FISELUM-825996 format. One record per residue (C-alpha): residue in one letter; chain; z, x, y. Coordinates in steps of 0.5 Angstrom, whole numbers, plus 2048, in hexadecimal, padded with zeros to 3 digits. Layout:
// FISELUM-825996
A, A, Z, X, Y
...
// end
This chain:
// FISELUM-825996
M, A, 7C7, 80F, 7CA
E, A, 7C9, 80A, 7C4
K, A, 7CC, 804, 7C7
K, A, 7D3, 805, 7C3
K, A, 7D3, 80C, 7C6
K, A, 7D2, 80A, 7CD
A, A, 7D7, 804, 7CC
V, A, 7DC, 809, 7CA
L, A, 7DB, 80D, 7D0
L, A, 7DC, 807, 7D4
V, A, 7E2, 805, 7D2
V, A, 7E5, 80C, 7D2
A, A, 7E3, 80D, 7D9
S, A, 7E6, 807, 7DB
A, A, 7ED, 809, 7D8
M, A, 7EC, 80F, 7DC
L, A, 7EB, 80C, 7E2
W, A, 7F1, 807, 7E0
G, A, 7F5, 80D, 7DF
T, A, 7F5, 80F, 7E7
Y, A, 7F8, 809, 7E9
G, A, 7FF, 80B, 7E8
S, A, 7FD, 811, 7ED
F, A, 7FA, 80C, 7F2
L, A, 801, 808, 7F1
N, A, 805, 80E, 7F3
F, A, 802, 80F, 7F9
I, A, 801, 808, 7FB
T, A, 808, 806, 7FA
A, A, 80B, 80C, 7FD
Q, A, 808, 809, 804
G, A, 80C, 803, 803
M, A, 807, 7FE, 800
G, A, 809, 7F9, 7FB
A, A, 806, 7F8, 7F4
N, A, 804, 7F1, 7F5
V, A, 800, 7F3, 7FC
V, A, 7FD, 7F9, 7F8
N, A, 7FB, 7F4, 7F2
F, A, 7F7, 7F0, 7F7
L, A, 7F3, 7F5, 7FA
R, A, 7F2, 7F8, 7F4
F, A, 7EF, 7F2, 7F1
A, A, 7EC, 7F0, 7F7
S, A, 7E8, 7F7, 7F7
T, A, 7E6, 7F5, 7F0
S, A, 7E3, 7EE, 7F1
L, A, 7E0, 7EE, 7F8
P, A, 7DB, 7F4, 7F7
I, A, 7D8, 7F0, 7F1
L, A, 7D8, 7EA, 7F5
V, A, 7D4, 7EC, 7FB
W, A, 7CF, 7F0, 7F6
L, A, 7CE, 7EA, 7F2
G, A, 7CE, 7E5, 7F8
L, A, 7C8, 7EA, 7FA
C, A, 7C4, 7EC, 7F4
G, A, 7C7, 7E7, 7EE
R, A, 7C9, 7E0, 7F1
K, A, 7C8, 7DD, 7EA
Q, A, 7CD, 7E2, 7E7
L, A, 7D3, 7DF, 7EB
C, A, 7D2, 7D8, 7E8
V, A, 7D7, 7D6, 7E3
K, A, 7D7, 7D0, 7DF
R, A, 7DD, 7CB, 7E0
T, A, 7DF, 7CB, 7D9
D, A, 7DF, 7D3, 7D9
V, A, 7E4, 7D3, 7E0
P, A, 7EA, 7D2, 7DB
L, A, 7E8, 7D9, 7D8
F, A, 7E7, 7DC, 7DE
L, A, 7EE, 7DA, 7E1
A, A, 7F1, 7DC, 7DA
N, A, 7EE, 7E3, 7DB
G, A, 7F0, 7E4, 7E3
L, A, 7F7, 7E1, 7E2
A, A, 7F9, 7E1, 7DA
S, A, 7F7, 7E8, 7DA
I, A, 7F6, 7EC, 7E0
L, A, 7FC, 7E9, 7E4
F, A, 800, 7E8, 7DE
F, A, 7FF, 7EF, 7DC
T, A, 800, 7F2, 7E3
A, A, 806, 7EE, 7E4
C, A, 80A, 7EF, 7DE
Y, A, 808, 7F7, 7DE
A, A, 80B, 7F7, 7E5
A, A, 811, 7F3, 7E3
A, A, 812, 7F8, 7DC
I, A, 812, 7FE, 7E0
R, A, 818, 7FB, 7E5
E, A, 81C, 7F9, 7DF
T, A, 81B, 7FF, 7DB
K, A, 817, 805, 7DD
I, A, 810, 807, 7DE
A, A, 810, 80B, 7D7
T, A, 813, 805, 7D3
A, A, 80E, 800, 7D6
A, A, 808, 804, 7D5
A, A, 80A, 805, 7CE
L, A, 80A, 7FD, 7CD
L, A, 804, 7FC, 7D1
Y, A, 800, 800, 7CB
T, A, 802, 7FB, 7C6
A, A, 7FC, 7F8, 7C9
P, A, 7F7, 7FB, 7C4
A, A, 7FB, 7F8, 7BE
I, A, 7FB, 7F1, 7C2
V, A, 7F3, 7F1, 7C3
M, A, 7F2, 7F3, 7BB
L, A, 7F6, 7ED, 7B9
L, A, 7F3, 7E8, 7BE
S, A, 7EC, 7EB, 7BD
A, A, 7ED, 7EA, 7B5
L, A, 7EF, 7E3, 7B7
L, A, 7E9, 7E1, 7BC
F, A, 7E3, 7E5, 7BA
G, A, 7E4, 7E7, 7B3
E, A, 7E5, 7EE, 7B4
K, A, 7E7, 7F2, 7AD
L, A, 7EE, 7F5, 7AD
T, A, 7ED, 7FB, 7AA
P, A, 7F2, 801, 7A8
R, A, 7EF, 806, 7AD
K, A, 7EF, 801, 7B2
G, A, 7F7, 800, 7B1
G, A, 7F8, 807, 7B0
C, A, 7F5, 809, 7B7
V, A, 7F9, 803, 7BA
L, A, 7FF, 806, 7B8
L, A, 7FD, 80D, 7BA
S, A, 7FB, 80B, 7C1
V, A, 802, 807, 7C2
L, A, 806, 80C, 7BF
G, A, 802, 812, 7C4
C, A, 803, 80D, 7CA
A, A, 80A, 80D, 7C9
L, A, 80B, 814, 7C8
V, A, 806, 815, 7CE
S, A, 80B, 810, 7D2
G, A, 811, 814, 7D1
L, A, 814, 810, 7CC
G, A, 815, 816, 7C8
N, A, 819, 81A, 7CD
G, A, 81E, 814, 7CE
G, A, 81A, 810, 7D3
S, A, 81C, 80A, 7D0
A, A, 820, 805, 7D4
L, A, 81E, 7FE, 7D0
T, A, 822, 7F8, 7D1
A, A, 820, 7F1, 7CE
R, A, 81D, 7EF, 7D4
G, A, 819, 7F5, 7D5
L, A, 816, 7F5, 7CE
L, A, 814, 7EE, 7CF
L, A, 811, 7F0, 7D6
G, A, 80D, 7F6, 7D3
L, A, 80B, 7F2, 7CD
G, A, 808, 7ED, 7D2
A, A, 804, 7F2, 7D6
G, A, 801, 7F4, 7CF
L, A, 7FF, 7ED, 7CE
G, A, 7FC, 7EC, 7D4
Y, A, 7F9, 7F3, 7D4
A, A, 7F6, 7F1, 7CD
L, A, 7F3, 7EA, 7CF
Y, A, 7EE, 7ED, 7D4
S, A, 7EA, 7F0, 7CE
I, A, 7EB, 7E9, 7CB
F, A, 7E9, 7E5, 7D1
S, A, 7E3, 7E9, 7D3
R, A, 7E0, 7E9, 7CC
L, A, 7E0, 7E2, 7CC
L, A, 7DD, 7E2, 7D3
Q, A, 7D8, 7E6, 7D0
Q, A, 7D6, 7E2, 7CB
R, A, 7D5, 7DC, 7CF
G, A, 7D0, 7E0, 7D3
Y, A, 7D3, 7E3, 7D9
S, A, 7D2, 7EA, 7DC
T, A, 7D7, 7EF, 7DD
Y, A, 7D6, 7EE, 7E4
T, A, 7D8, 7E7, 7E4
N, A, 7DE, 7E8, 7E0
V, A, 7E1, 7ED, 7E4
C, A, 7DF, 7EA, 7EB
W, A, 7E2, 7E3, 7E9
T, A, 7E8, 7E6, 7E5
F, A, 7EA, 7EA, 7EA
A, A, 7E9, 7E6, 7F0
I, A, 7EE, 7E1, 7ED
A, A, 7F3, 7E6, 7EC
S, A, 7F2, 7E9, 7F3
A, A, 7F3, 7E2, 7F5
A, A, 7F9, 7E1, 7F1
Y, A, 7FC, 7E7, 7F4
L, A, 7FA, 7E6, 7FB
A, A, 7FE, 7DF, 7FA
I, A, 804, 7E3, 7F8
S, A, 804, 7E8, 7FD
L, A, 804, 7E2, 803
C, A, 80A, 7DF, 800
E, A, 80E, 7E5, 7FF
G, A, 80C, 7E7, 806
S, A, 809, 7EE, 804
A, A, 802, 7ED, 806
A, A, 803, 7EF, 80D
Q, A, 804, 7F6, 80A
M, A, 7FC, 7F7, 80A
Y, A, 7FC, 7F7, 811
R, A, 802, 7FB, 812
L, A, 800, 800, 80D
P, A, 7F9, 802, 80E
G, A, 7F9, 808, 80A
A, A, 7FC, 805, 804
T, A, 7F7, 7FF, 805
L, A, 7F1, 804, 805
L, A, 7F4, 808, 7FF
S, A, 7F5, 801, 7FB
V, A, 7EE, 7FF, 7FC
V, A, 7EB, 806, 7FA
C, A, 7F0, 805, 7F4
G, A, 7ED, 7FE, 7F2
L, A, 7E6, 801, 7F3
F, A, 7E7, 806, 7ED
T, A, 7ED, 803, 7E9
G, A, 7EB, 7FC, 7EA
L, A, 7E3, 7FB, 7EB
L, A, 7E0, 801, 7E8
A, A, 7E5, 802, 7E2
Y, A, 7E5, 7FA, 7E0
V, A, 7DD, 7FA, 7E1
L, A, 7DD, 800, 7DC
Y, A, 7E2, 7FD, 7D7
T, A, 7DF, 7F6, 7D7
N, A, 7D8, 7F9, 7D6
G, A, 7DA, 7FD, 7D0
L, A, 7DD, 7F7, 7CD
R, A, 7D6, 7F5, 7CC
D, A, 7D4, 7FA, 7C7
M, A, 7DB, 7FA, 7C4
E, A, 7E1, 7F6, 7C0
P, A, 7E6, 7F5, 7C5
S, A, 7EC, 7F8, 7C0
R, A, 7E8, 7FE, 7C0
A, A, 7E7, 7FE, 7C8
A, A, 7EF, 7FD, 7C9
Q, A, 7F0, 803, 7C4
L, A, 7EC, 807, 7C8
A, A, 7EF, 805, 7CF
T, A, 7F5, 809, 7CC
V, A, 7F3, 80F, 7CF
E, A, 7F5, 80C, 7D6
P, A, 7FC, 80F, 7D5
V, A, 7FA, 815, 7D3
F, A, 7F5, 816, 7D9
A, A, 7FB, 814, 7DD
A, A, 800, 819, 7DA
L, A, 7FB, 81F, 7DB
L, A, 7F9, 81D, 7E2
G, A, 800, 81D, 7E4
A, A, 801, 824, 7E1
L, A, 7FB, 826, 7E5
L, A, 7FD, 822, 7EC
F, A, 804, 822, 7EC
G, A, 806, 828, 7E7
Q, A, 809, 823, 7E2
R, A, 80A, 828, 7DC
L, A, 809, 825, 7D5
S, A, 80E, 825, 7D0
A, A, 80D, 827, 7C9
T, A, 80D, 820, 7C7
E, A, 809, 81D, 7CC
I, A, 803, 823, 7CA
L, A, 804, 820, 7C3
G, A, 803, 819, 7C6
V, A, 7FD, 81B, 7C9
A, A, 7FA, 81E, 7C2
L, A, 7FC, 818, 7BF
V, A, 7F8, 813, 7C4
V, A, 7F2, 818, 7C3
A, A, 7F2, 818, 7BC
A, A, 7F2, 810, 7BC
V, A, 7EC, 810, 7C0
I, A, 7E8, 815, 7BC
L, A, 7EA, 811, 7B5
M, A, 7E8, 80B, 7B8
N, A, 7E1, 80D, 7BA
A, A, 7E0, 812, 7B4
R, A, 7DB, 80F, 7B0
P, A, 7DD, 80E, 7A8
R, A, 7D8, 812, 7A4
E, A, 7D3, 80E, 7A1
K, A, 7D3, 80D, 799
R, A, 7CD, 810, 795
// end
């Protein structure tokens, strides 16, 4: 299989795994566990298995140069922590549909930052695909059905979530260019994010929920293994052979898969506008990966 095709499959698979996060979260929070504790367990389940594995089989990959520590801190705090905190706050301020639609401004942000940092070309096809996917995500998220409850604060929080989400692709590409493996990146990035969420949980007194709610704790760990460890390893590996802007755009299949999963598991019917949104996202993915005809 060609590297580029493999990279596409890796990114799409990671987005599908991320699409299951909402279903996991519904089951976990229904048992009374707070979001900060869930994020700590999720990110700890992402970093610890890699830390143990590298400690046993590849200690060299655990080494980080002092000059690169700020970049790992930025990926863990300015990207993962900032993104998840803004997204949760945006959901509380507005609605899930509105927050999800604002989150997927990320491909446009990645496209602009990639042009500035990596010299990627801004082509009409890329711009058109980003517009299609953002519009499709908005429709899938329910904005076409009057699902929006947008305030100025909600807008800023949603755009902040999109920025944090986009920065993971940028920081990860910079770390790859400095010679770090996918596993080094994911291990230390999520160890930093999980440590931050542990500190927050201890400060607010919610950390004890891990002992009081063993079922939710176990489900959070399983959620972390699938939507954290596996998903981010697949996505970061896909970034090696793909432009960050293209990877971010491909990841917009996440809300589509989440909507389809909701229809299958919870009987949530898709409206006509939501089906149109699915079609637009799929069309954008196909157009982004279609090879232009070679000139004879």
